C-alpha positions in Angstrom: 12.4 -8.1 -18.9 8.9 -9.5 -19.6 7.2 -6.4 -18.1 9.2 -4.2 -20.4 8.3 -6.3 -23.5 4.6 -6.2 -22.4 4.7 -2.4 -22.1 2.1 -2.3 -19.3 -0.5 -4.0 -21.5 0.1 -1.7 -24.5 2.5 -4.0 -26.3 -0.1 -4.8 -29.0 0.0 -1.1 -30.0 3.5 -0.2 -29.2 5.5 -2.9 -31.0 3.6 -2.7 -34.3 4.1 1.0 -34.3 7.9 0.5 -33.9 7.8 -2.1 -36.6 5.9 0.1 -39.1 8.2 3.0 -38.3 11.3 0.9 -38.9 9.8 -0.4 -42.2 9.0 3.1 -43.4 12.6 4.3 -42.6 14.2 1.3 -44.4 11.9 1.7 -47.5 12.7 5.5 -47.5 16.5 4.8 -47.5 16.2 2.1 -50.1 14.0 4.2 -52.4 16.4 7.2 -52.2 19.5 5.0 -53.0 17.7 3.4 -55.9 16.6 6.7 -57.3 20.1 8.2 -56.9 21.6 5.2 -58.6 19.2 5.5 -61.6 19.8 9.2 -62.0 23.6 8.7 -61.9 23.3 6.0 -64.6 21.1 8.2 -66.7 23.6 11.1 -66.4 26.5 8.9 -67.3 24.6 7.6 -70.4 23.7 11.1 -71.5 27.4 12.1 -71.0 28.3 9.7 -73.7 30.2 7.2 -71.6 29.7 3.6 -72.4 30.9 2.1 -69.1 28.8 3.4 -66.3 31.0 1.9 -63.6 34.1 3.8 -64.5 35.0 6.9 -62.6 36.8 9.8 -64.2 40.5 10.1 -63.4 42.1 13.3 -62.2 45.5 14.2 -63.7 48.0 16.0 -61.7 50.0 18.7 -63.4 
């Protein structure tokens, strides 16, 4: 197991690269969700609704 973690002497380069990649992916998802939520809130406010958490109901005929 230790030989795998040491990556043949390249662990100082490999593990930080994995860490930076993971950080960028997490920040990308977080940023997209935050942007989407803000745009939805803005659309709800411009639609004239006061309660942004309410979803429209669908009536069946």
